[in-house]
N, C-alpha and C positions, 0 to 999 in steps of 0.2 A: 399760246397758240401759233402754230404754224401754219402762213397762208400761202396759198398755191399761185403764184402767177398766170392770167389769163391774157393771153396777147391781146390788144385790142387794135382792131384795123385801123389805119389812119383815115381811112373813110367809111362811114358808117351810113349806107344806104341803099336800100331795097327795090329802087327804081330801075337801076341800070344793071345791065347783063353781066357786066364786068367787076360789081359789087356786092350784087344781091348773095351770090354762094358765101364768100366769106363773112359777109355780115350776118348770115342765119348761122353760119356755122358757129359765130363767138356767140349769139345768142343762146344757142343748143346748148354750147358748155357750160352756159351759168345754169341752166337747168338740171344739165347731169350732174355738176357738180355740188351745187346748193339744195336744190330741190329733192334729188333723188339720193344721192350719197351724205346730204349734210357736212361736205368737207367745206372750210374756210377758203376764199378766195381771195385775191389782188388784183383790184382792174386800174390799170394806169392809163388813163386820159390824156396824160401831159402832150402826147405826140399827136393825137388826134387834132386834123386839119379841117374835116367836114361832117356833118352830121345831118341829114336829111329829115325833115319834119317825123314823115312816117316812121323811119328806123328810130327816131329817137323816140319816140312816144311806144313802140313796140319795146323796145330798151327797159323803158320806165314800168312798163306794165309786167315784163318777165321778172325783172329784180323786185318789183312792189310784190310779185305774188311769191316768191320765193320768201320774203322777207316775212309775210303774214302767216304763209302755209306751215313755215318751220318754227314762226316763233322767236327765231334767233337772228334779228337784224345784224348783229356785229360777225356774221358769217362773210360778211361781203366788205371789204375795205376798198376805198375809192383813194383816188390821186388825181387832182384837175389841172387842166392847161394854165399855165401864170401869163396873166394878160402881156407882160414885157417881152417873154420870150417864147410865145406861140397865141397871138390876137387873134387869128382866126379858129384857133381850136378854143379859146378862152369864150369867144363870141357864142360859137354855137352849144359849148358845154354849159358855161356859167352864166353867159350873158341872156340866153333863153330861160333860165331857171331850171334848166333838166338837172343840173347839180343839185339843186335846193329837193325836186322831186324825187331822185334816186335817194335820197336818206328819209323821206316822208316814211318810215316803217311802222307806223301805225295808223287806226281809225283816227285819233286826236290829230295826229300832224296833217292827214291825208284832208280831213275836213279845214283844216288852216289854209291849204292851197288854195281851196274854194272862196274861203271867206278872204282871203287877200288877194283875190282876180289873179291867180297867177295862170300863166300860158299852159300850164302841165295841172292836170286834176284827175281825182279818180271818186266814183260814187256807185250806190246801188240803187236808190230811190231815183226812178225817173222822171217824176213831177217837179219835185224839190229841185232837182240840179238843173233840170229843163229853165227852169225861172231863174235859178242864179247866173246860167248860161246866158240867156238872153238879156238880161241886166249886163252883164259884162261885155257881151257884143254890141248893144246900143250904145255903150260909152266909146268906143274904138272905131265903128265904121258907121257912115252913112247911107242908108238905104231907102229906096222908095218904099211904099206902103206894100206893095205887091211883091218886092223882095223880100221885105221882113215876113210876110204872111208865108211864102214858103220854105225860106231857111228856117223859121222855125216849125214849121210841119214837118220838113224833114229831118231835123235834129229829134223832136218828140219822137216819130217814129223809129229813127235809130237807136234811142235810150230804149224805147219799149220793146224792140229787137230783140234785146238782149234779155230783159225781164221773163221775153215768151217763148224765146229760141234758144239762147246761146248756151243753157245749162240742163236743159231738159233730160240728157239723157242719163242711166242711172249710175254711170262710172263718174260725173261732175257732183254727186250729193254730198261728197266729203270737202271739196273743194269749196263750193257754196259754203258749207258751216265755217271754215277756216279763213273764208274772203270775207265773213260778215253780210253776206248776202249775195246775189247775182251779180256780178262786180264788173265795172268795164273802167277803162280810161280813156281820156281825150285830152285833147290841145287845139288850142287856136294860135295861128302866127298872122299877123299883119304885115305885108309887104308894102312899106311906102312906094318903092321903087318903080313897082309895076302896076301899083293901085288894086290891089287884090287882097283878099282873106283866105286862109285854108283853115278851115275846122276837119279836126278827124277824130274818128272815135273806132275804138278796138275793146274785143271782148278776146279772153282765151278759153273759150268754149269748145264746142262739138264741132262748128264750122256748118257753113250753109247747106251744102251736101249732105251731111249727116242727120241734121237736124230737120231737113224737109222730106228725106228718103225714107225716114224711120217714121214719119207722123203721116204720111199721105201717099194714097194707092195712085195718085197723080205722078209720081217721080218715081213709082217703081220701074226698073229696067233701064233708067235713064243714067250713062256714065256720070263722072263728076261735073264736067265741065258742062255738059247739057242741062243736068240738075241745077246750076248754078244758074244759067241763062233763063230756064224757066223760071226759077224762083224770081228772079228780078225783072220776069217781064211784067207788062201791065194785067192787075186784076188778081194775081196769084199770091196764095197764102198758104202757111202752113195750118191754118184752122179753116177749115173750109167748112162754109154758112157761119161762119161763128162772127159776123158782123165786123173782119176785116178783110182786107183782101187788096186794098189800093196803096199798101206799103212802098211797093218797089215805085209807084207812080209819085208818090210823097217824096221819096229818095232822089228820085229824077229831075224832078219841075224845076229846081233851083238851077239844072244848067239852062242857060240861056236867057233867063230873066234879066241879066245884064245888058242884054243886045250887045255881046262881043263874043268873038269867036274862040276866045282863050280858055271858055269856062270849062270846068272837067269836071267828071266823077270818077273816082278810081276805087274798085273794091279787091281786097287781096283776102283769100279763104281756102286753105289747104293747097291743093296744088293749082288753082284758078285765078286767072288776072283777068279781072272784067274793066273795061274801060270806056267811058263817053263821053263825048263833048259836045260843045253848042253847035257845031257844023255837021254832025254826024246824025242819018239818019236811025241806022241801027247799031247798039252798041257792039265792040268788040269783045269777045269773049273765049279765051285760048287756054291751054295748059301749058304750066310751067315745071320744071324738075324740081325745082324749090319747092319746101313746104313751109307755109305761113300758118302756124298754131291759131286757131279762131277766124275771127273775120275781123277784118281793119276795113274801113271807109272813109275815104277822104274826099272833101270837095274844096276846089278851088273857084272860089267867086271874084267877081268887079264889085267894087266899090263905089261910091258916089264922092268919097274923100280922095283928094290929092296929096 
C-alpha cells in the first residue's frame, strides 16, 4: 500500500488568524483523501512545535470519523515527535494523549479512553458520558458547589445539544449509522500554571445555523452570524415550546462564576466565531472566512487549586 504524505503544519491552531487557514486546510485534506477518496495517507507529526486544545480536538474528531466511517483504520499512518529531538512537539502530541486518541479507531478503543480517564474522549450517550466526565473533573480540580453546578449543567447541555441538534438533517443519517450514534468528541486540559481548566466538546454535524434555521421560523431570513447569535441568546431553542430553551444560558453561566476576568466561552461553527468572557456584557459574534465543520464549544474556567 502506497501512502501519500500530507504536510503537517508546525503549529496546529484555530485560535489565531495566522494559523487557522493552514490548520483547517490540513484537516480538510484528511477528509478529502481518506473519507471521500479512501486513499491511504501518512501524517508526520515529528516536527510539530505546538498544537492548541481546540485544533487537537478537531484533528481527533476528523481522523476518528474517517476511521469509523471507512472501516479502514490502516488508511492513516502516523509518525510522532520524539522527546529527545522535539520536546515541545512531544509534549503537545504525545504528552497530552492525543497520539493515543488518534489511533483509537474502534468503539472499544474509544470506550477505553473514557475508562482510562484520558484527556481526549468520544461518546454517543449523553447521560453516561456526563457522569464519567464529572467524575474525572472532580478528581483533578476543586470547585465551589456553585461552580460545580453550573459547569455540570453546561456540559450536560452541550452533550444534549449534539443528540438533539447536530445530526438532525437528512444528509447525516448515514453518518450516524457508521459513527454508531450521534457522536461527539471532547477533551479536558488542566493548566496548573494559570490555575484554569479547559473543557471542549465538538461534533461534525450540520452546525448551529443549519440546525436552527431548518427547524424554526424564528430563524428564517437571518444570515449565519445573526442566526448563531440568536440561537445562543437567552431563552432560544430549536424546539419551540418543547420544555427546553435555557440551553444557551446554561452554556454561558459558568463564565464569571469563578469571579475572575479571564474566564471565556468560545463557540466556532460554520463561518461564525462567537466569543464571551466574564468582563463582557454582550458576546461578540462575527463572520470568519474559514469554515469550521459542525460545532465546537470551549470553556476556559478558573479552578480553586493552585
